[in-house]
Each structure stands twice: as C-alpha cells, then as structure tokens.
C-alpha positions as CSV (number, residue, x, y, z in Angstrom):
1,A,0.0,0.0,0.0
2,L,2.8,2.4,0.9
3,S,4.5,1.6,-2.5
4,A,1.2,2.4,-4.3
5,V,0.9,5.7,-2.4
6,Q,4.5,6.7,-3.3
7,I,4.0,5.8,-7.0
8,N,0.8,7.8,-7.1
9,A,2.6,10.7,-5.3
10,Y,5.2,10.8,-8.0
11,F,2.9,10.5,-11.1
12,G,0.2,12.7,-9.5
13,L,-2.6,10.6,-11.0
14,S,-5.1,10.4,-8.2
15,H,-6.0,13.3,-6.0
16,T,-9.1,11.9,-4.1
17,V,-10.3,8.6,-2.9
18,G,-12.9,8.7,-5.7
19,D,-10.0,9.1,-8.2
20,L,-8.1,6.2,-6.7
21,T,-11.1,3.8,-6.6
22,G,-12.6,4.9,-10.0
23,S,-15.9,5.7,-8.4
24,A,-15.9,9.3,-9.5
25,V,-15.3,8.4,-13.2
26,A,-17.9,5.6,-13.0
27,R,-20.6,8.1,-12.1
28,I,-20.1,10.1,-15.3
29,P,-23.3,9.9,-17.4
30,S,-23.4,9.2,-21.1
31,L,-23.8,12.0,-23.7
32,K,-27.5,12.3,-24.4
33,D,-29.4,13.8,-27.3
34,P,-30.1,17.3,-25.8
35,L,-26.4,17.9,-25.8
36,K,-25.8,16.6,-29.3
37,R,-26.0,18.4,-32.5
38,Q,-29.6,18.2,-33.8
39,L,-30.2,17.6,-37.5
40,G,-32.3,20.3,-39.1
41,E,-31.4,23.0,-36.6
42,P,-29.4,26.0,-37.7
43,D,-25.7,25.9,-37.3
44,P,-24.4,27.4,-34.0
45,V,-23.5,31.1,-34.0
46,S,-19.9,31.9,-34.6
47,L,-18.0,32.7,-31.4
48,A,-17.2,36.2,-32.7
49,R,-20.9,37.1,-33.0
50,W,-22.2,35.2,-30.0
51,T,-23.3,37.2,-27.0
52,Q,-23.9,35.6,-23.6
53,P,-27.7,35.2,-23.1
54,G,-28.0,36.0,-19.5
55,A,-26.7,33.8,-16.6
56,L,-24.8,30.7,-17.4
57,P,-24.0,27.7,-15.2
58,A,-20.9,28.1,-13.2
59,A,-19.4,24.8,-14.4
60,G,-19.1,22.8,-17.5
61,L,-20.4,19.2,-18.0
62,I,-18.4,16.0,-18.3
63,R,-20.0,13.2,-20.3
64,K,-18.8,10.0,-21.9
65,A,-19.4,8.5,-25.3
66,S,-18.3,5.7,-27.6
67,I,-16.6,6.8,-30.8
68,P,-16.8,4.1,-33.5
69,G,-13.8,3.3,-35.7
70,T,-16.0,3.5,-38.8
71,V,-13.1,3.8,-41.3
72,S,-10.2,2.5,-39.2
73,G,-11.9,-0.5,-37.7
74,F,-10.2,0.5,-34.4
75,R,-11.9,-0.3,-31.1
76,S,-11.4,2.3,-28.5
77,R,-12.5,2.7,-24.9
78,D,-15.0,5.4,-24.0
79,A,-14.1,9.0,-24.7
80,Y,-14.8,11.8,-22.2
81,I,-16.2,15.1,-23.3
82,Y,-16.0,18.5,-21.5
83,L,-18.8,20.9,-22.5
84,P,-18.2,24.4,-21.2
85,P,-21.0,26.6,-19.7
86,A,-21.5,28.4,-23.1
87,Y,-22.3,25.1,-24.7
88,Q,-25.4,24.9,-22.4
89,A,-26.7,28.3,-23.7
90,T,-29.3,28.9,-26.3
91,P,-28.1,29.6,-28.9
92,R,-24.8,27.8,-28.6
93,P,-21.7,29.4,-30.0
94,A,-19.5,27.4,-32.4
95,L,-16.7,26.5,-30.0
96,P,-13.1,25.5,-30.6
97,V,-12.1,21.8,-30.2
98,L,-9.3,20.3,-28.1
99,V,-8.7,16.6,-28.6
100,L,-6.6,15.1,-25.7
101,F,-4.7,11.9,-25.3
102,S,-3.5,10.3,-22.1
103,G,-0.2,8.7,-21.3
104,Q,0.8,5.0,-21.8
105,P,0.0,2.9,-19.8
106,G,-3.2,4.8,-19.0
107,S,-6.7,5.6,-20.0
108,P,-8.7,8.6,-21.1
109,S,-10.0,9.1,-17.6
110,D,-6.5,10.0,-16.5
111,W,-7.1,13.5,-17.8
112,L,-10.1,13.8,-15.4
113,T,-8.1,12.7,-12.4
114,G,-4.4,13.5,-12.8
115,G,-5.0,16.2,-15.3
116,A,-7.7,17.9,-13.2
117,L,-9.4,18.7,-16.5
118,Q,-12.7,20.1,-15.3
119,S,-11.3,22.6,-12.8
120,R,-8.8,23.9,-15.4
121,M,-11.4,24.2,-18.1
122,D,-14.0,25.9,-15.9
123,R,-11.4,28.4,-14.8
124,F,-10.6,29.3,-18.4
125,A,-14.3,29.5,-19.2
126,A,-14.9,31.8,-16.3
127,A,-12.4,34.3,-17.8
128,N,-14.1,34.1,-21.2
129,G,-17.8,34.6,-20.4
130,G,-18.5,30.9,-20.2
131,A,-16.8,30.1,-23.5
132,A,-14.0,27.5,-23.7
133,P,-13.1,24.7,-26.2
134,V,-15.1,21.6,-26.3
135,V,-12.7,19.0,-25.1
136,V,-12.8,15.3,-26.3
137,V,-10.4,13.0,-24.4
138,V,-9.9,10.1,-26.9
139,D,-8.4,6.6,-26.5
140,P,-5.7,5.9,-29.1
141,N,-4.6,2.5,-27.6
142,G,-7.7,0.4,-26.9
143,T,-6.4,-1.2,-23.7
144,P,-4.5,0.1,-20.6
145,D,-1.2,-1.4,-21.7
146,G,-1.6,-1.1,-25.4
147,N,0.7,1.0,-27.6
148,T,-0.4,1.8,-31.1
149,L,2.3,4.5,-31.6
150,C,-0.6,6.7,-32.9
151,M,0.2,5.4,-36.4
152,D,-1.2,3.2,-39.1
153,T,1.0,0.1,-38.7
154,R,0.9,-3.6,-38.4
155,I,-0.4,-3.0,-34.8
156,A,-3.5,-0.9,-35.6
157,R,-4.9,1.8,-37.8
158,A,-4.7,4.3,-35.0
159,D,-3.8,7.3,-37.2
160,T,-6.9,6.8,-39.3
161,F,-9.0,6.5,-36.2
162,L,-7.6,9.8,-34.7
163,A,-7.4,11.8,-37.9
164,R,-10.6,10.6,-39.6
165,D,-13.0,8.7,-37.4
166,V,-12.7,11.0,-34.4
167,P,-13.1,14.4,-36.3
168,V,-16.0,13.1,-38.3
169,W,-17.7,11.9,-35.1
170,I,-17.1,15.3,-33.4
171,H,-18.5,17.2,-36.4
172,R,-21.6,15.1,-36.6
173,T,-22.3,14.9,-32.9
174,L,-21.3,18.2,-31.3
175,D,-21.9,21.9,-32.0
176,V,-18.4,23.0,-32.7
177,D,-16.5,25.3,-35.1
178,P,-15.4,23.3,-38.2
179,D,-12.5,25.6,-39.0
180,P,-9.2,23.7,-38.5
181,R,-7.6,26.8,-37.0
182,M,-10.0,26.3,-34.1
183,W,-8.9,22.7,-33.6
184,A,-6.0,21.5,-31.5
185,A,-4.6,18.2,-30.2
186,G,-2.9,17.7,-26.8
187,G,-1.6,15.1,-24.4
188,F,0.8,14.0,-21.7
189,S,3.8,11.8,-22.3
190,F,2.7,9.2,-24.9
191,G,-0.3,11.5,-25.5
192,A,1.9,14.5,-26.1
193,T,3.9,12.6,-28.6
194,C,0.7,11.6,-30.3
195,A,-0.5,15.2,-30.3
196,V,2.7,16.4,-32.0
197,Q,2.3,13.6,-34.5
198,M,-1.3,14.8,-35.3
199,A,-0.1,18.4,-35.7
200,T,2.7,17.4,-38.1
201,R,0.9,14.6,-40.1
202,H,-2.5,16.3,-40.2
203,P,-2.1,20.0,-40.0
204,G,-5.3,20.5,-42.0
205,V,-7.2,18.8,-39.1
206,F,-5.3,19.9,-36.1
207,S,-3.6,23.2,-36.6
208,A,-2.2,23.4,-33.1
209,A,-0.9,21.1,-30.3
210,L,-0.3,21.1,-26.6
211,A,2.5,18.8,-25.8
212,F,3.2,18.0,-22.1
213,S,6.3,15.9,-21.7
214,S,6.6,14.6,-25.3
215,E,9.0,12.0,-26.6
216,Q,10.9,13.0,-29.7
217,E,9.2,10.1,-31.6
218,P,6.8,7.3,-30.8
219,A,8.4,4.2,-29.3
220,L,7.6,0.7,-28.2
221,A,11.0,0.1,-26.6
222,K,14.3,1.9,-25.8
223,V,15.9,0.0,-28.7
224,R,14.6,1.8,-31.8
225,R,15.0,-1.3,-34.0
226,K,12.4,-3.2,-32.0
227,T,9.9,-0.4,-32.6
228,V,10.5,-0.4,-36.3
229,E,10.4,-4.2,-36.6
230,A,7.1,-4.5,-34.7
231,S,5.4,-1.6,-36.5
232,F,6.8,-1.6,-40.0
233,G,8.4,-5.0,-40.4
234,G,11.9,-3.5,-40.1
235,D,11.2,-0.8,-42.8
236,T,13.1,2.1,-41.2
237,A,12.3,4.5,-44.0
238,A,8.6,3.9,-43.7
239,F,8.8,4.6,-39.9
240,D,11.0,7.7,-40.3
241,R,8.5,9.3,-42.8
242,Q,5.9,9.4,-40.1
243,T,7.9,10.9,-37.2
244,P,7.5,14.5,-36.2
245,L,11.1,15.5,-36.7
246,Q,11.2,14.0,-40.2
247,R,7.9,15.7,-41.1
248,M,9.2,19.1,-39.8
249,Q,12.2,18.7,-42.1
250,Q,10.1,18.0,-45.1
251,R,7.4,20.8,-45.0
252,R,6.4,24.1,-43.6
253,F,3.7,24.7,-41.0
254,D,3.4,28.5,-41.1
255,G,0.4,29.7,-39.2
256,N,0.2,26.7,-37.0
257,A,1.2,26.5,-33.3
258,I,2.7,24.2,-30.7
259,Y,3.0,24.7,-26.9
260,F,5.6,22.4,-25.2
261,A,6.0,21.9,-21.5
262,A,8.2,19.5,-19.4
263,G,9.0,19.1,-15.7
264,E,12.1,20.8,-14.2
265,R,13.3,17.5,-12.7
266,D,12.7,15.5,-15.9
267,S,16.0,15.9,-17.7
268,Q,15.3,13.6,-20.6
269,F,11.9,15.2,-21.5
270,T,13.2,18.7,-21.1
271,K,15.8,17.7,-23.7
272,N,13.1,16.3,-25.9
273,M,11.2,19.6,-25.6
274,D,14.3,21.6,-26.6
275,V,14.9,19.4,-29.7
276,L,11.3,19.4,-30.8
277,S,10.8,23.2,-30.2
278,V,13.8,24.1,-32.3
279,A,12.6,21.9,-35.1
280,A,9.1,23.3,-34.9
281,R,10.3,26.9,-35.0
282,S,12.4,26.1,-38.0
283,A,9.4,24.5,-39.8
284,G,7.3,27.7,-39.3
285,F,5.3,26.8,-36.2
286,S,4.5,29.5,-33.6
287,V,6.1,27.9,-30.5
288,A,6.1,28.4,-26.7
289,T,8.0,26.4,-24.2
290,H,7.6,26.1,-20.4
291,V,9.5,24.3,-17.7
292,V,7.2,23.4,-14.8
293,P,9.0,24.1,-11.6
294,G,9.6,21.1,-9.3
295,A,7.9,18.6,-11.5
296,G,9.2,15.3,-12.8
297,H,7.7,13.1,-15.4
298,S,4.2,13.4,-13.8
299,W,0.7,14.5,-14.4
300,A,1.7,17.7,-12.5
301,V,3.2,18.9,-15.8
302,A,-0.2,18.5,-17.6
303,A,-2.4,19.7,-14.8
304,R,-0.2,22.8,-14.0
305,G,0.7,23.4,-17.6
306,L,-2.8,23.2,-19.2
307,S,-3.8,26.7,-18.2
308,A,-0.7,28.3,-19.8
309,G,-1.3,26.1,-22.8
310,L,-4.9,27.4,-23.2
311,D,-3.7,30.9,-22.8
312,F,-1.2,30.3,-25.6
313,L,-4.0,29.1,-27.9
314,A,-6.6,31.7,-26.7
315,P,-5.7,34.4,-29.3
316,R,-6.2,31.8,-32.1
317,W,-9.6,31.1,-30.8
318,G,-10.6,34.8,-30.3
319,M,-10.6,34.4,-26.6
320,K,-8.8,36.2,-23.7
321,K,-5.6,34.9,-22.2
C-alpha cells in the first residue's frame, strides 16, 4: 500500500479517494441527445458574433461516449467530453475543439483525475464569459497497456482513427467550429507525442498542439530497431517518414502552433522539448515552451501546464488569455 501511495505521489494521477477507486469516473453519465447536434437545426452562432444570453451555469459538464472506428476498424475505450458553460446556452456558440490523449499505460479518464481537466477548463471558461473549447479525451490505444504508436502500422490503424473517425464523429455529434484553425490536439507523455504527430501529419485537421512531456518520436522500446520491426516490419524509411522530426524537415507549418512543457526534474523530457521546439520553429510553427518548476515526469506537468497552454491558444480562438 505504501508503495502504491509513493508511486501515485510521483505520477500525480489520483487526488481523491474517488479518483483512486474509480468511483468518480464511474458516475459520469453518457452523452444524451439534448447535448448533441440536432439535425435540421441552424448551425451554431460563430463565437465572434455570440453574446452571452444572461446567466450561465458556473461549471461545464463532463460526459462519456463511444466513438466508432468506422473507417479504421479501431476499437477504443469510451471518450470523455467536457462541454463548457457556453455550450449549455441557447443559442450555442460554435466553439473550438481540443482533442486530448493520455499517457501509456493509462486511460482517457486520467485527464479527469491526474490532469484535473474540469477545474482547469472551468477556470478558463470563467475568464471568457463561459466560453472554452469543447474537449474530447480520446483513447488511441484500446487497452490500458496497449501502444499503437498513434500510427497506421501492423499493430493498428490508430492514425486513421484519430485523424478521420474522431473528427467526423465530433463534427456530426457536437456543435463546434469546423475551422481547422480552431482545432488542437494535446496530451501528456505518450499522449503528447501523439499530439505532435497529429499536428505534423494532419495540419489540416489539427492546426495546433499542446505537448506536455513529449517524446521525440513514438516508441515501443528503448531500442529503436524493436519499434521499427514491430510496427513496419523493419522498414526504417517507412517509420521515419511518419515521425514529427522528419515531417518538420520536409514541409512548412506557417500559421500553426505548438506549446511544449516539461518538468524541471525530468531531464530527458526537457531535452526532448528543446529538440522538438527548435525543429518546430524552423518549420514555421509558432512555438512556446515552459519548464514546470519542481515537476518530474508526472501529471503535474499537464495539470499545471494546461492553463498556460490554453492561454497560448486563446488568441487563435478569439478568446482572452
């Protein structure tokens, strides 16, 4: 028990007994029709033209939903959706979208516990008249210990799921802004690596990323050859073509943006941040970096860094810092 407490203290995943036992997450209701986009109704008002219609709820809503792998065939665990107070208004504004990924091993619910997602998003919404991005926390791995590399490989068609199935589901299900400039991907650790992959492989879907403790490239093992063998049958060139550093050498990303953060006590991942941020700037990204004081490779980086990451993206979304 003491070992479990010490491990949790380092990674910062569970803050309450409900987090630890899973009871808090288990009580989250499913996304129901009144909160979904309704066929035949007018499109939501653009955020620039939307005015707050009187009093709004003080807090956003958390719901869960199953996202089908219609094109990819990928089977994911439930996604979690944060809907800000403005989403509960009539009419709704067309809000930005933030798609988040957790670490590995892990699950989407880690963003609700270790990432303290609701409190951070509610705080941002309070500073913006109830408006904040709609957040969809997606599962790229399918199981707690799975690792798809967020790629289309021998392992799974995870890239197709994240870049095609998920955006289509969001567009059809939620009242959001369809403009890619209003869409961002984000994540912690494995999830941060995945977010940078989405921003460099699919800039027309995700024009920005929030990367909390990112690797330089996806990996199954410390020995790179093992990753390449398992994912691409040993075809190193095929693997290289998909990595963020290679993508940033091959094309420009002018007008797009990435925010990087890493823990002060996490020397390897602060080095990763330095390498990736230099490459991103050279490729045209607007870049910000942040070292989180006193943090190691833990959820504290994501929980404490999310607010600054949102402030970095706020001008893109027409919101306040």
